[in-house]
N, C-alpha and C positions, 0 to 999 in steps of 0.2 A: 509647691506647698499651698494649701488653702489660706485665704486671708482671714478665714474665720476660725473661731475656737472649735474645739471638738464638741459634737453634739451632746446636749443634756437630755436624757430620755427617761420618761416615766413608763413603767411596765405593769402589766396586769394579765392574769390568765395563764395559759400554759407556758412552761418553761422548756418544752421539748423543742430543740433547735430545728426540728423538721416540720413543726406544726405550722399551718397557714399563719401568716403574719399580717395583722390589720394595722396599718400605720395611721394614727389620728393626728391631723394637722389643724392647729388652732388658728383663730382669727387674729387680725392685726391688733397689736397692743395687749394680747393676752399671753398665755404661756402653757406649757405642757401639763401643769397640775390641774388647770381648769378642764381641759378636754379629756384628760384621762378619766374624769368622773363619769363619762358616758359608758365606759367599758363594763361596769357591773350591770348595765341594762342591755347588754349585747350577748350574743350567743356564747356559751361555754364551748371550749375547744380550741379556738384560735389563740395565739399569742397577741396581745395588744401592746403597741408601743406609741407613746405620744412624744414627739420630738419638738424640742424648743427651737423656734425659728432663730436664725443666727444674727439678726440685726436688732439692736436696742431700739425700742420705739415707746417713748413715755415710760410708764410703769411696767411694760411688758416687751414684747418682741414682735418683729415683722419679718416676712419671707422675702421682701424685695422693696427697693425704693420705688415710689410711686410718682407718676406725672399727673395724678388725679386719682380719685377713688375708683378702684377696680382697673386701673391702667398701669401696669408694671413698666418700669424702665427695662428695656430689653437687656442691656448689658448686666444690670443687677440680677435680673431673673436667671440669665444663663449661669452667672457665678454661684447663685445659691442652689440652683439645681445641680451643678457639678458637685458642690459640697455635700448635698443630700445623697447624691448617688454613690459618693465615696463611702459613706456610712452604710447605706443599704447593702452594697456589694459585700461588705464584711459580715453583716448579720443575716443576709438572705441570699445565698448562692442562686444561681439562675433557676434551679428546679424547685426552689421553695416558693410556693404561691404567695403573692403580695397583693393586698387590697389597699388601696388609698382612700381615706375618708377625710375630706377637708371641709371646713366651715368657714365661710366668709373669705377673708384673705388666704386661708388655707385651701379654700375650694379653688382659687385661681391658681395656687401653686401646685395643687394636685392635678389640675387641668393641664398646666404646663408640662409636668413630668410625663403625664399619659400621652399627650399629643406629640411630645419629643420622642417618645419611645414606647409606642403602644403594646408592643409584644412583651415588654418587660413585666407587665402587671396583669393580674387575674381580673381586675375591675377597678372602677373608681366611682366614688360617690361625691357629687358636686352639690353641696349643701348651702343654700342661701348665699350664693356667690356667683361670679362670672367666670367664664373662661378667659384666659389672657390674650385677648385679640390684639393684633397689631404690636406684638411683644417678642417677635423673633422665633415663634413656634409655629409650625405648619398647621392650618385649619382648612385644608383642601377637602373636597368632597370624598367621602369614604374613608377618611384618614383612621377612624376607629372601628373599622369593619369587624362586626360581630362581638366587639368587646362589651362585656356587661357593664352598664353605666346606670347609676341612679342619680337623678336630678330633683332637688326639692327646692321650692320657692314659696315665699309668702306674698300675697297680693298687696299687703300694706307695708312692704319693705321700703323704708325711707333712707336706708343707707346706701345700698348698691343702686347706681343709676338705672332706671327702668329700661333705658335703651339697651344696656348691657345684659340685663336679666332676660329681656325678650330675645336678644341675639343668641344668648346662650341656649335658651329653651329651643329655639328654632334650629340651631345648628345640631344640637344633640338628638333631637327628635326627627329631623328631616334631612340632614346633610351628612352627618358624621359617619353613618353606617353602623353605629353602635346598637347594641341590644339594649335600648334605653327604657328604663322604667321612670315614670314621672309622678311627682307629688306636688300638688299646689294647694295651699291652704289660705285662709282668710287673714292669718297673722302677719306679724312683721318680721323683723330681722333677728330671728331666733328659732331654734329647733323645737318644733311643736311636738306634742305627744304622738300625734299621728305620724309625724315624719320619722320620729325615733322608732316607733313600732315597725314601720316600713323598712327602716334601715336595718333593724334586727332581722326581719324576714329575709331581706336582700343578702345580708352576710351569711345567714344560715344556708340559703340556697347556693351561694358560691362555694362554701365549704363542702357541701354535699357533691356539687359538680366536681370539685377538685379530688374528693375521695374516690368517686366513681372513675375519674380518669386514671388515678393511681392504680386502682384494681385492674383496669383494662390493661395498663402498661405491663402489669405483672403476669399476664396470661401468655 
């Protein structure tokens, strides 16, 4: 049995249990009601689910215990990823396309889930955060081969250590093998209008890709 309570989830969009599922993962100290506000600005068609992280953190919640900003404790990350996958397997059987969209601490969590099991997801957006390096998930060359990934960063980000932002950028673009799209803006630690627009386009393209694949499977 999980040491964590059952997930609290805010939803938006399609109620079709077969619709592509976009999971929104909030930042550290935030909660699901804040990040679900992105959903009205994203494409119609998918189901959107914002999940509350399982660890209380100040006035909000966190995805894992930290040993420094952007540096998850490996055992904590493994435990929360197992908890999340238990929920996901109930709401999204293997054939249902799942996109992960994580901001800040949620980006590290999305990255951990994707690196641990790349075939489980139709894509991942790593927004203004770092991948969870040195935290028990594999980051070998080619790990995310051909997986659609969107990475967005702000040049003036003063929250996530620059070393981790740069390492994430380099890995996703040069080492991971992912089909990575990248957005860099002059702002700080927050989703810019340009990044939100790019995220919307990226989700729209993934939904179309999945629809085309579904039609091909039916032939």
